[in-house]
N, C-alpha and C positions, 0 to 999 in steps of 0.2 A: 378352266375358263368360267367366267360368270355370265349369266344370261339375264337380260332385262327386256321386258316388253314395253313398247312405247306407242302411244296413239299418234297416227299421222293423218293429216287431212289431205284427201286426194280428190281430183276432179274426174268424173266418169266421162264416157264418150258423148253424153248429152249436156255436159257442162255442169252437172249437179255435184255439189261437194258432199263428201261423206268421210267418215273416220274409219280407218282400218288399223289393226294392230300389227306392228312389225317387231321382230325379235332382233335385238342387238347383242353382240358378244364382245366381251373384253377379256384380256389376259393380263398377267403381270407385266407384259411387254407393251401394253396399250390396246387400243381398239382393234378388233379383228376384222379384216376385210371380208366382205360377204361372199365373194366368189373364190373358187379354186381351193377350197379347203376340204379336208377329209377327216376321218377319225384319228389319223396319225400326223397330219400336217396342216398348219394354219399360218396365215400371214398377218402379222400385226404391224401397226404403225406406231412408233414411239416418237413423241414430240419433246425436243429438248427444252421447249418453253412451257410445257404443261404446268409446271409449278413456278414459273417466273412471275413473281410479284414485284419485281424491281423496275419494270418498264415505266410505270407512271412517275416514280421518283426520278428516273433518268430523264424522261422527257420534260418534267417540270424544271429540273436543274439546267437542262440544255436551253430551255426557253428563257431562263433568267440570265444566261451567260451574256456578257458584254463584249467578249472578244474570243478569239479561237482558243486561247490558253484555258479560259474558263469552260469552254465547250468540251475540250479534251479532258479536263479534270472531272466534269460531270460524267462523262462516259467511263472514265477509269474508276470513279468512285462507285457507281451503281452497276455497271456491266449488265444493264437490263434491256438493251435494244433487242427486240425479239426477231426481226426479220428484214429490216431495211438498211440501206446504205445511208450514210450521212454525208451531205455535201453542204459546205458553208463558206461564207466569205465575210470578212469584217470590214469596218469602215476605213481601215488603213490599207486595204487592198490585198491582204493575205487571204489565201484560199486553203481549203481543207477537204479531203475526201477519205472516207474509210468504210470498210465493212466490219463493224464491231459487234455484229449480231451474236447472240448466244448460240453456241453449238455444243454438241456432245463432247465430253472429254474422253477421247479414245487414245490409248497408247499405240505405239507402232505395232506391237504384237497383236492388239485387237484389230487394228485396221487390216492387218495381214490375214485375219480369220473372218473378215466380213462376208466373204463369199463362202458359204458352207458347202463342203463336199457332199455328194449324194449320200443320203442315209444319216447324216449328222442332224441331231434334233435340237440342240441347244445353241442359240446364238451367243456370241460373246457379250457379257454384261458391260454396260457403260454407265457412267454417272454424269450428272450435270453439276458442275461445281458452283457453289454459292459465292466463292471468292477465288481469286487466281490460284492455280495449282501449277507446280512445275510441269511444263509441257502443254498446258492448256491453251486453247486459242482464246486469248483475252484481248481486249482492245490494244493493250501495249505490245502484243505480239502479232496482231493481225495487220493486214495491208493498210498503210496510211500514206497519204500523199499530201504534203503541205508545200505551199509556196510563200515566200516572203513578200511583203508589200513591195511594189515597184519603187525604184529610186525616184525621189522627187525631181521634177523637171524645173529648171530655172527659165 
């Protein structure tokens, strides 16, 4: 684990601000939670989006889209949506909903090992894919719901 001391501004019981030092810990798995750890066990939080630099490109391309097909293409091209659902409608009446957010690429075997038996110290490794990988949860394989424009009424 790595240790880092950071200054934190706090307010005391009289409302006066002061700076105190706090120690933060990180591991190769991510930031370590401050409670419930010992010399043998620690809990870390790993973020699938920690290195996601594609989100701005995805949002810019989605903002330029003129119809749902272009919106889907933007999502498929960048695969950079970090945490939100996408809900859209176009001028022809078509609608679109998806959760195409970036998620860890876990194999079925890794998913089966996510709950560690007592005494096991190493969690299963996982990777975040920069591009689609077989079995990865990508926009083309995630939940998508689209409706066609309504038939024109005479």
